[in-house]
C-alpha positions in Angstrom: -123.5 198.4 180.8 -126.3 196.7 179.1 -125.9 195.3 175.6 -128.6 195.5 172.9 -131.1 192.7 173.1 -131.5 190.3 170.1 -134.8 191.6 169.1 -137.4 190.5 166.3 -136.9 194.0 164.6 -133.1 193.3 164.4 -133.5 189.8 163.0 -136.0 191.3 160.5 -133.6 193.7 159.2 -131.1 190.9 159.0 -133.5 188.9 156.8 -134.2 191.7 154.4 -130.6 192.8 154.0 -129.4 189.1 153.6 -132.2 188.2 151.2 -131.4 191.1 148.9 -128.0 189.7 148.0 -128.8 186.0 148.4 -127.6 184.3 145.3 -125.7 181.3 147.0 -127.4 178.1 145.7 -129.8 176.3 147.9 -129.1 172.5 149.0 -131.7 170.1 148.5 -132.4 166.5 149.6 -135.1 164.2 148.3 -136.0 161.4 150.8 -137.4 158.7 148.4 -137.1 156.0 151.2 -139.0 158.2 154.0 -135.7 157.4 156.2 -136.1 160.8 157.8 -139.7 160.3 158.7 -141.4 163.2 157.0 -142.9 161.0 154.3 -141.4 159.3 151.2 -140.5 161.7 148.6 -140.4 164.8 151.0 -137.9 167.4 149.8 -135.5 169.0 152.5 -133.7 172.2 152.4 -130.3 171.4 153.7 -128.3 173.8 155.7 -124.7 172.9 156.7 -123.4 174.4 159.8 -119.8 174.3 161.3 -117.7 176.2 163.7 -117.4 176.6 167.4 -117.1 173.2 169.6 -117.7 175.2 172.6 -121.1 176.2 171.4 -122.1 172.9 170.1 -123.8 171.5 173.1 -126.0 174.5 173.2 -126.8 174.2 169.5 -127.2 170.5 169.7 -130.0 171.2 172.7 -132.0 173.7 170.6 -132.0 171.4 167.4 -132.9 168.2 169.5 -136.0 169.6 171.4 -139.3 170.6 170.4 -141.1 173.9 171.1 -144.0 172.3 173.0 -142.4 170.7 175.8 -141.1 172.3 179.2 -137.9 173.8 177.6 -138.5 176.8 175.3 -136.2 177.2 172.1 -137.0 174.4 169.8 -135.8 174.8 166.1 -138.3 172.2 164.8 -142.1 172.2 165.2 -143.9 169.7 167.8 -141.8 167.6 169.9 -138.8 168.3 167.9 -137.1 166.8 164.6 -138.7 163.7 163.0 -135.0 162.2 162.7 -131.6 162.6 164.4 -128.3 161.1 163.2 -125.9 161.3 166.2 -122.2 160.0 165.3 -121.1 162.0 168.1 -121.6 165.7 169.7 -119.6 167.4 167.0 -121.4 165.6 163.8 -125.1 165.3 163.8 -127.8 165.7 161.5 -131.5 166.8 162.4 -134.5 166.7 160.1 -137.9 168.1 160.5 -140.4 171.0 159.8 -138.7 174.4 160.7 -140.4 176.3 163.7 -141.1 179.6 161.8 -144.4 179.1 160.6 -143.3 178.4 156.9 -144.1 174.7 157.1 -140.9 173.7 155.0 -138.9 170.7 155.7 -135.3 171.4 156.7 -132.2 169.3 157.5 -129.5 170.8 159.6 -126.5 169.1 159.1 -123.8 169.8 161.7 -119.9 169.3 161.7 -118.3 171.4 164.5 -114.6 171.7 163.7 -113.6 174.7 165.7 -114.4 178.5 165.1 -111.2 179.4 163.3 -111.5 176.4 161.0 -115.2 177.0 160.5 -114.7 180.6 159.3 -112.0 179.7 157.0 -114.2 176.9 155.4 -116.9 179.4 154.7 -114.9 180.9 152.1 -113.0 177.7 151.2 -109.8 178.8 152.5 -106.9 176.3 153.5 -104.7 177.0 156.4 -101.3 175.5 156.0 -98.9 174.8 158.7 -96.0 172.4 159.4 -96.9 169.4 161.7 -94.8 168.2 164.5 -92.6 165.9 162.4 -91.5 164.0 165.5 -94.7 162.4 166.1 -95.7 159.2 164.2 -97.8 159.6 161.3 -96.9 163.0 160.4 -96.5 163.6 156.7 -93.8 165.5 155.3 -93.8 169.2 154.5 -96.9 171.5 155.4 -100.4 170.3 155.6 -103.7 172.0 155.9 -105.4 172.6 159.2 -107.9 169.7 159.7 -111.2 170.6 158.0 -109.8 173.4 155.9 -110.6 174.1 153.2 -113.7 172.0 153.6 -115.3 170.0 156.6 -115.1 166.6 155.9 -117.5 164.9 158.4 -121.0 166.1 157.5 -123.7 163.4 157.9 -125.1 161.7 154.5 -128.7 162.2 154.7 -129.4 159.1 152.6 -127.3 156.8 154.8 -126.6 158.5 158.4 -122.8 158.2 157.9 -120.7 161.1 158.7 -118.5 161.1 155.5 -119.8 164.1 153.6 -117.5 167.0 152.6 -119.3 170.2 151.8 -118.7 173.9 151.9 -120.8 174.9 154.9 -123.7 177.5 154.8 -123.2 178.9 158.5 -120.4 179.0 160.9 -120.5 179.9 164.6 -117.3 181.6 166.0 -116.3 182.1 169.6 -114.7 185.6 168.4 -115.6 187.9 165.6 -113.7 187.3 162.3 -111.7 190.7 163.2 -109.1 188.5 164.9 -109.2 185.5 162.9 -107.5 184.2 159.8 -110.7 185.3 157.9 -110.2 189.1 158.9 -109.9 190.2 155.4 -113.1 188.4 154.1 -116.5 189.7 153.6 -118.5 187.1 155.5 -121.9 188.1 156.6 -122.8 188.4 160.0 -126.3 187.1 160.3 -127.0 188.8 163.5 -126.2 192.2 162.1 -122.9 192.5 164.1 -124.5 191.6 167.6 -123.3 188.5 169.4 -125.4 185.7 169.7 -124.4 184.6 173.2 -121.5 184.9 175.6 -119.3 181.7 175.8 -117.4 181.3 179.1 -114.1 179.3 179.4 -112.2 177.7 182.3 -108.8 176.7 183.3 -108.4 173.4 184.6 -105.5 171.2 186.2 -105.1 167.5 185.0 -105.5 164.5 187.1 -102.5 164.0 189.5 -102.8 160.5 191.1 -106.3 159.9 190.7 -108.3 160.0 194.1 -104.8 159.3 195.9 -102.3 161.8 197.4 -101.4 165.0 195.8 -98.3 166.9 195.6 -97.7 170.2 197.4 -97.3 171.9 194.1 -100.6 170.5 192.7 -102.4 171.5 195.7 -101.0 175.1 195.9 -101.9 175.6 192.4 -105.5 176.9 192.9 -105.4 180.0 190.3 -103.7 181.8 187.4 -103.6 185.5 186.8 -104.0 187.0 183.6 -100.6 188.8 183.5 -99.0 185.5 183.9 -100.5 184.2 180.5 -98.3 186.3 178.4 -95.2 184.3 179.5 -96.8 180.8 180.3 -98.3 180.6 176.7 -95.1 181.5 174.9 -93.1 179.2 177.0 -95.6 176.4 177.5 -94.4 175.5 181.0 -93.5 177.2 184.2 -92.5 175.9 187.5 -95.5 175.8 190.0 -94.2 178.6 192.2 -94.5 180.9 189.1 -98.3 180.7 190.0 -98.5 179.8 193.5 -95.5 182.1 195.0 -94.3 179.6 197.3 -90.7 178.8 196.5 -91.1 175.1 197.5 -93.4 174.4 194.8 -90.6 173.4 192.2 -92.8 170.9 190.0 -93.2 171.9 186.4 -96.7 173.0 184.9 -97.0 172.2 181.4 -99.6 173.5 179.1 -102.1 171.3 177.1 -104.3 172.7 174.3 -105.8 173.2 171.0 -104.5 173.9 167.5 -105.1 177.1 165.6 -108.5 176.1 164.3 -109.9 176.7 167.7 -111.9 179.6 168.9 -111.2 178.4 172.6 -107.6 179.1 171.7 -108.3 182.5 170.1 -109.9 183.6 173.3 -107.1 182.3 175.4 -104.7 184.2 173.2 -106.8 187.6 173.3 -107.3 187.0 177.0 -103.3 187.0 177.3 -103.3 190.5 175.5 -102.0 188.9 172.2 -103.6 188.6 169.0 -104.1 185.3 166.9 -102.3 183.5 165.4 -99.7 183.5 168.3 -97.5 180.4 168.6 -98.0 178.5 172.0 -95.5 175.9 173.2 -97.8 173.0 174.3 -97.3 169.4 175.3 -99.0 166.0 174.7 -99.0 162.5 176.4 -97.2 159.4 175.0 -98.9 157.6 172.2 -100.1 160.8 170.4 -100.2 160.1 166.7 -101.4 161.8 163.3 -104.4 160.3 161.7 -105.7 161.5 158.3 -109.2 162.8 158.1 -111.2 162.0 155.1 -109.8 165.0 153.2 -106.2 163.8 153.9 -105.5 166.4 156.4 -103.7 165.1 159.5 -105.5 165.3 162.9 -103.4 164.8 166.0 -105.0 162.3 168.3 -104.4 160.8 171.6 -105.1 157.3 172.5 -108.2 156.4 174.6 -105.9 156.1 177.8 -102.9 158.4 177.1 -100.0 157.9 179.4 -97.8 160.9 180.7 -94.1 160.0 180.5 -91.6 160.1 183.4 -89.7 163.2 183.2 -90.7 165.8 180.8 -93.7 165.3 178.3 -93.6 165.3 174.6 -93.2 169.1 173.4 -95.0 169.9 170.3 -92.5 170.9 167.7 -94.2 173.4 166.3 -96.2 176.3 168.2 -99.4 176.4 165.9 -100.2 172.7 166.7 -102.4 171.2 169.3 -105.5 169.0 169.7 -108.4 169.3 167.3 -110.9 169.2 169.8 -111.6 170.1 173.5 -112.7 166.5 174.1 -109.0 165.3 173.2 -107.7 168.0 175.6 -110.2 166.7 178.2 -108.7 163.1 177.6 -105.2 164.2 178.1 -105.9 165.9 181.3 -107.6 162.7 182.5 -104.3 160.9 182.2 -102.3 160.7 185.7 -99.3 162.9 185.5 -98.0 162.1 188.9 -95.8 159.4 186.9 -93.8 162.2 185.4 -94.1 164.2 188.7 -95.3 167.2 186.8 -98.7 168.9 186.7 -100.9 169.5 183.4 -103.0 172.7 182.8 -105.3 173.4 180.1 -107.9 176.0 178.9 -111.3 174.6 178.1 -115.1 175.3 177.2 -117.0 174.4 180.1 -118.6 171.2 178.5 -115.0 169.9 178.1 -114.0 171.4 181.3 -116.8 169.2 182.9 -115.4 166.1 181.3 -111.7 166.9 182.6 -113.1 167.3 186.0 -114.7 164.0 186.0 -111.3 162.5 185.1 -109.9 163.8 188.4 -108.9 167.1 187.1 -110.0 170.3 188.9 -111.0 174.2 187.9 -108.9 176.7 189.1 -109.6 180.6 189.5 -108.6 183.4 187.3 -107.6 186.7 188.9 -109.0 185.2 192.1 -112.3 184.6 190.7 -114.2 181.2 189.9 -116.1 180.9 186.8 -119.7 181.2 187.4 -122.7 183.2 185.5 -122.5 185.8 188.2 -119.0 186.6 187.8 -118.9 186.7 184.0 -122.0 189.0 184.0 -120.7 191.3 186.7 -117.0 191.6 184.7 -115.0 190.1 187.6 -114.2 187.0 185.6 -112.7 187.8 182.2 -112.2 184.7 180.3 -115.2 184.5 177.8 -115.9 185.5 174.3 -118.6 186.9 172.0 -120.3 184.1 170.1 -121.0 185.1 166.4 -122.9 183.4 163.5 -121.6 183.9 160.1 -122.8 183.1 156.6 -121.2 183.2 153.2 -120.5 186.5 151.4 -123.9 185.9 149.8 -126.0 183.7 151.9 -128.5 181.3 150.3 -132.2 181.9 151.1 -132.4 178.6 153.1 -129.2 179.6 155.0 -131.1 182.9 156.0 -134.3 181.4 157.0 -132.3 178.7 159.2 -130.0 181.4 160.6 -133.0 183.7 161.6 -135.0 180.9 163.2 -131.9 179.8 165.2 -131.2 183.1 166.3 -134.9 183.3 167.6 -134.8 180.0 169.4 -131.5 180.9 171.0 -133.3 184.1 172.1 -136.4 182.1 173.4 -134.1 179.5 175.2 -132.5 182.5 177.2 -135.7 183.8 178.0 -136.1 180.5 180.6 -132.8 181.4 182.5 -132.4 183.6 185.4 -129.2 185.8 185.8 -127.1 186.5 187.7 -126.4 183.4 189.8 -123.7 181.0 190.8 -124.6 178.3 188.0 -122.3 177.6 185.1 -124.3 177.8 182.1 -122.5 177.0 178.8 -123.9 180.3 177.1 -125.1 183.5 178.6 -127.6 186.1 177.1 -125.5 189.2 176.0 -128.5 191.2 177.5 -128.0 189.9 180.9 -124.4 191.2 181.1 -123.5 194.1 183.3 -120.2 194.2 181.8 -118.7 194.4 178.4 -115.4 194.7 176.4 -114.9 198.1 174.8 -116.8 198.5 171.7 -117.9 195.0 171.7 -114.4 194.0 170.8 -112.6 190.7 171.3 -109.8 192.2 173.2 -109.4 194.3 176.3 -110.4 193.5 179.9 -114.2 193.8 180.5 -115.7 197.0 181.9 -118.8 197.5 183.9 
């Protein structure tokens, strides 16, 4: 069943409807020192973007490239932005002339904190939860989910430091707000209710003895079934024979994953037939601690070279806790679990899954199917979500202008792709889909 294409007409309607209620304040920055390369004294319209870490690579690609090169889909004119600050893949600032014919100078300031955290910060909502008090650095009592009520790592246009706390203008989410903490809010869907793209996810088993010999349990664990998730997520561990059907596979498989700020976690929850928030039991390596972010919220971190312990790994004491980023999950999966003679298993976006695989992890199948564009498009691989772009209840004119250009460039970028195929693209055009979820919902098995 084909979905509606993201057409120019739809974006025009979105522009009119959003502009009619646009009363949120625009943000500007005057570049007196010409640090951003647009000329001394140039005034930039600043739009703050947060949300999905699974979609961050695609957004960064669109923001970083120009519209005149081999790749279509440049957000800025010419060869791309005149200046880019790149503290890391989740926190970047891009400055240049927006590619919509207006000639306006824009700064797109990104701090991708996760879909759920991003939606909450759009309406300045704190999400309190109790941290695992058995880990080092955990404060007493309840704390706020990292980057709620406000993201704290936007880049300072004047210095390039990633130290600005600001209410965002736009947030990308791997699910609709219907199944989020923000379900009762009147946030604006900047694409008129249609998805921006399809975001695939993947299950990856972690490093077991590097390039050395593997255990039979690890080798036999080649796939997971959707019906097994309901019990595995709640328990956090199962013997390998739960997945393999071979009685001799007795090593335990432990779940590694994200906190409640994550859209990847929300999609994992709905894939299991559950609704967020749902408390997972998850595990972490030795050396994991809490470190306060710039707003004082504790972030669960893993050392650069984490070590899984002998015996059982550390069980997070609270079911809503987990890592704040897919990158940290990939780092944990890269640690050798053979010292504990157990297996680690995690859910990841494709970019972070690639990092984990580079660290000697291995992707496994879901319901007997590998993740690739063709299997997602045809509905035989079900672990994917609808990406949405949300704005505040009353978006500013600058936020609306940036959102419409971003949507146009995403659509242009998809125009260079050929589907279905065996590739693993980080995002898929909704119009390429031959399957959907009933009523464009976030739950339910895809139907053709």
